[in-house]
C-alpha positions in Angstrom: 38.8 -67.9 -63.1 40.7 -66.6 -65.8 44.3 -65.5 -65.5 45.4 -61.9 -65.8 48.6 -60.1 -65.2 48.7 -57.4 -62.7 51.3 -54.5 -62.3 53.1 -53.8 -58.9 51.0 -51.3 -57.2 53.4 -47.8 -57.8 52.9 -44.9 -55.4 54.2 -41.7 -56.4 57.9 -40.8 -56.9 60.0 -38.2 -57.8 62.4 -37.8 -61.3 64.6 -34.9 -62.3 65.6 -34.0 -65.9 67.8 -31.0 -67.7 67.3 -30.1 -70.9 69.5 -28.5 -72.8 72.8 -28.3 -74.6 76.1 -27.2 -72.6 76.3 -24.1 -75.6 77.4 -21.0 -74.6 74.1 -19.2 -73.8 72.1 -21.7 -74.1 69.0 -22.0 -72.6 68.8 -24.5 -69.6 65.5 -26.2 -68.2 65.4 -28.5 -64.9 62.0 -30.1 -64.6 61.8 -31.5 -61.0 58.5 -33.3 -60.9 56.5 -36.0 -59.2 54.8 -38.7 -61.3 51.5 -40.0 -60.1 51.4 -43.7 -62.0 47.3 -44.4 -61.5 46.5 -41.0 -63.2 49.1 -41.0 -65.2 49.7 -37.7 -64.3 52.6 -35.1 -63.3 53.4 -32.3 -61.7 56.3 -29.9 -60.0 58.5 -27.3 -60.7 60.6 -26.1 -63.9 63.4 -23.6 -63.5 64.4 -21.9 -67.0 67.6 -19.8 -67.3 69.8 -18.7 -69.7 73.4 -16.7 -69.7 72.4 -13.5 -71.5 71.5 -10.0 -71.2 69.3 -9.6 -69.7 69.4 -12.7 -68.0 66.5 -15.2 -68.0 65.7 -17.0 -64.4 62.0 -18.2 -64.4 60.7 -20.5 -61.9 57.3 -21.8 -63.2 54.6 -24.6 -61.6 54.0 -27.5 -64.3 51.5 -29.9 -64.5 50.8 -32.4 -67.2 50.3 -36.3 -68.4 52.5 -38.9 -69.7 52.0 -41.7 -72.1 53.2 -44.2 -74.1 54.0 -44.4 -77.7 54.3 -47.8 -78.5 56.2 -49.3 -82.2 56.3 -51.9 -83.7 60.0 -53.2 -83.3 62.7 -52.4 -84.4 61.7 -49.2 -83.2 61.9 -48.4 -79.8 58.6 -47.5 -77.6 58.8 -44.0 -76.1 57.0 -42.3 -73.2 56.0 -38.8 -74.1 55.6 -36.7 -71.3 53.4 -33.3 -72.1 53.7 -30.2 -69.9 52.0 -26.4 -69.3 53.5 -24.3 -66.4 52.5 -20.4 -65.1 53.3 -18.8 -61.8 51.1 -20.1 -59.2 49.9 -23.7 -60.3 47.0 -24.8 -62.3 44.3 -23.6 -60.6 46.1 -20.2 -60.2 44.5 -17.3 -62.2 47.4 -16.9 -64.1 48.3 -17.4 -68.0 49.6 -20.5 -69.5 53.5 -19.0 -70.8 55.1 -22.4 -70.7 54.6 -25.7 -72.4 56.5 -28.5 -73.3 56.6 -32.1 -75.1 59.4 -34.6 -74.2 60.1 -37.8 -75.7 61.9 -40.4 -73.6 62.9 -43.9 -73.5 61.0 -46.7 -71.5 63.4 -46.9 -69.8 62.9 -42.8 -68.8 66.6 -42.4 -68.9 67.4 -39.5 -72.2 65.2 -37.8 -74.9 64.4 -34.9 -76.8 62.5 -32.2 -75.9 60.4 -29.5 -77.2 59.4 -26.2 -75.4 58.0 -22.7 -75.5 58.0 -20.4 -73.2 57.2 -16.1 -72.9 59.7 -14.2 -72.7 59.6 -10.9 -70.6 59.0 -8.9 -73.8 56.1 -10.9 -74.8 57.2 -13.2 -77.0 57.1 -16.8 -77.4 60.6 -18.6 -77.6 60.6 -22.1 -78.9 63.3 -24.8 -78.2 64.5 -28.3 -79.3 67.1 -29.4 -77.0 68.5 -33.2 -75.8 67.2 -34.4 -72.7 68.5 -36.3 -69.9 67.7 -37.9 -66.3 69.6 -36.0 -63.3 68.8 -38.2 -60.2 71.9 -36.6 -58.2 69.3 -33.6 -58.1 66.5 -36.0 -55.9 67.2 -36.1 -52.2 67.2 -39.3 -50.6 63.7 -40.4 -50.5 63.9 -42.9 -47.8 64.5 -46.7 -49.5 62.7 -45.9 -52.7 64.1 -47.7 -56.0 63.5 -44.4 -58.3 64.7 -46.5 -61.5 62.5 -50.0 -60.3 59.1 -47.4 -59.9 60.2 -46.4 -63.7 60.5 -49.2 -64.9 57.4 -50.8 -63.2 55.3 -48.1 -64.9 56.3 -49.0 -67.9 55.6 -52.1 -67.7 52.0 -51.6 -66.0 51.2 -49.8 -69.4 52.4 -52.8 -71.1 50.6 -55.4 -69.5 47.2 -52.8 -69.8 48.0 -52.6 -73.5 47.9 -56.2 -73.6 51.3 -55.9 -76.3 52.9 -58.9 -76.6 56.0 -57.9 -78.5 56.8 -54.6 -75.9 56.1 -57.0 -73.4 58.7 -59.3 -74.8 61.1 -56.1 -74.7 60.7 -55.3 -71.7 61.9 -58.6 -70.5 65.3 -57.5 -70.8 67.3 -55.7 -68.2 65.8 -54.8 -64.8 62.0 -54.1 -66.0 62.3 -58.0 -67.0 62.6 -58.8 -63.6 59.7 -56.9 -62.8 57.9 -58.8 -65.7 58.7 -61.7 -63.8 57.6 -60.8 -60.5 54.3 -59.9 -62.2 54.1 -63.2 -64.1 54.7 -65.4 -60.8 52.4 -63.7 -58.4 49.2 -64.6 -60.8 50.5 -68.1 -61.1 50.4 -68.3 -57.7 47.2 -66.9 -57.1 45.4 -68.7 -59.9 46.7 -72.1 -58.7 45.6 -71.2 -55.6 42.2 -70.3 -57.0 41.9 -73.7 -58.7 43.0 -76.0 -56.1 40.6 -73.9 -53.5 37.6 -74.5 -56.3 38.4 -78.2 -56.3 37.9 -78.8 -52.9 
């Protein structure tokens, strides 16, 4: 029997980002998303505001995917979140009026976003702005440790690719604890399988 790493099974969990600067009159985008790790999809809402005349205040349904961008050390690996949105959701008969690409670090904490939206005059507005995760927006979700789920999701991708350098980089910090647990579980499982096959 061969040994293989198995990442912990991860269910649906929430994550929220605030995208924008604190400059007067700048756009502010708030994303409230549910992450579904098994198929690497996201779904949620976007709230886009701007203190201008007339004021911008759009509420949109958004959906999309995330993927891992693995780079050779010393460059850090990124997670690329790609979303699109409209009024009514993916199956609504409504045109796409929003799209976003958000690159965050492998810890899901902060990054850089580029997005565009259709304004009330029918013009596409393009915005580039910094993004950061905002955990205070997430209401109590039982005893779910969001950071542990995010780390486990990143770990799952590293195991799936078999990228040893990425696994070594994850071995430090919180993701390292999840990695050690995954490795220990394979050792105990393979050890038991080996003993039972010899009996």
